[in-house]
Residue, then its C-alpha position, 0 to 999 in steps of 0.5 A: m489457536s495454533i493458526f494464530f501462532n503460526k501466523l505470529l511465527y511467520l510474521i517474525i520471520m519475514l520481518f527479520t528477513i526483510s530487516l536483514m536483507s534491507f540492511i545488506v542492501i543499504n550498506l552495500a550503497p556506494s555513498s552514506f549520509f556523511a560521506s555525500g556532503e548533505l550535512n555539510p560540505n566542507i566536512t572535515s575527516e576528522n569530524m566524519e569520523h567523530l559523527q560515525e562513531i557517534y552513530g555507531l557506523n564504524k563498527p563491524l556490520y554484524i555488530q550494527f545489524y544486532s544493535w539495530i534489531i535489539n534496539i528495534v525490539q524496543l520499538d527504537f528506530g534510532i535518530s534521523f541523520s538529517n535533523g536529529e529527529m527520533v525516526k519513530e516519531k517522524i515516521i508515525s506522523r506520516i502513516p495516518v495519511t498513507l493509511t487513510i488513502n489506501v484503506i479508502a482506496i481498498f474499500f472502493i476498489f472492493i465494491l467497484s470491481l465485485w459490481l463490474g466483474i459480477k455484472s459484466a459475467l451476467m452480461e457476457n458479450t453484451f456492450f456493457d461487458k465490452i466496455v468493462g474490457q477495454i476499461t480493465i485492460f487499459s487500467f492495468s496497461v497504463p503505469s499509475f505515475y503516468l495516471a498520476l501526471m496527466g490527472v494533475l495536468i487535466f484537473c489540476v493544472n488545465l481544468e482547475i478544479l482540484p488542488i495540485s499537491g499537499v493534503h489540505s490548504g494551509d488557512v483552514a483550522k485543524g480538527s474543524y469540518e472544513y478541515y476534514k472536507d479540505m482534506a477529502w477534496h485534496l486526496i479525490l485524485p490520488i485515491c481515484i488514481i489508485i482505484f482505477g490502477c488496481i480495479g482492472s485485474l480484480t474485475l477480469y478475475i471476478r468476471s472470470l470466476t463468475l463465469e465459471i461459477l454460472k456454469t456450473d451444476y449447481m447453477f443450473f439446479a438453482k435455476s431450475r428451483g425458480l430462484n431469481k436473480f438476487q436470490i442466485l447472487r446472494f446464496y451462490i455468487l458471492p459466497n464463492l467469491y468473497p474468498t478469491i476476493v479477500t485473497l487478492i485484496g491481501l495480495s495487492l497491499p504490498g503494490m499499493i504501499g509501494g505505489s504510495v512512494i511515486l503517488e505521494t511524491i507526485f501529489g505532494i502528500d506528506g506521507m510515508g512515501l514521500l518521507f521514504f523518497q527524501s531519506a533515500l535522496s539524502h541517504d537517511y538510512p535510519v528512516i529508510m530502515g524504519i519506513l521499510i520495517i514499519g511498511a513490511f509489517l502493515t503489508l504482512f499484517g494485512n495479509i495474515v488478516a485476509d488469511l484469517i477473514l478467509l478462514k473465517l469464510n471458508p472453515n474448510i481451509k482449516k482441514 
């Protein structure tokens, strides 16, 4: 119970800190939604002052922040400047796509990194090991936006085998089998880009850790007992790898969610990343703040879940 309470307290403190820092940075911006003329380029100063009064933007910053925090506690993220829609509804409609992409990507990153890292360690200094080494170097050396652009150019423009943008075609009935099949077809390339961009560092770390495990005394003891490779893998290697993998995946969540802004913008995916990009361009601060808080919550929650799984896998950490 004490561990759960500490994690909950950590979540609250971090969310408050992120909220405060985000609020300060946004209000330091040289322009605003109304001043930039996004609403109406010919708006008068009197009308602008009236709108700022309606949205409470003419109040001192500490009062604005206090009101915003009170509303957030009640799950009220305010009203979007751009179209008057409730920010909560606007963001909630985009969360499923972003989560779907990242959850699927995390699953395959876990499976592929584990397989490549262990097999590469078991086949140290072989041709396979060298190929995996080159792939991992290429993976964390090339920016994800470059991979995305090259993927679009090759598979969508030149070969024309994958859709160039969006999540689904407009002529497919929603909820049908064809709808989900079409969605999967649209998401193949973005998910592959995320997997390839994240798999390198994790594979390299698993390989390094596996090599250390193979050189330990208990591994020599296991081999002397006549255990086969499968038994050694199951009882000695994997139990020592799982805690580290869970920790690394938890630490990679912020980068993956942050990277959604770039990928969703390039592929025209109607998720949280694209919404954040559009809101930043139009200075729609309520939406920006809402996405930052929800994104921070999802990231922190993912890290807490990873920590709890780690405690389950290795109870000695409690001590």
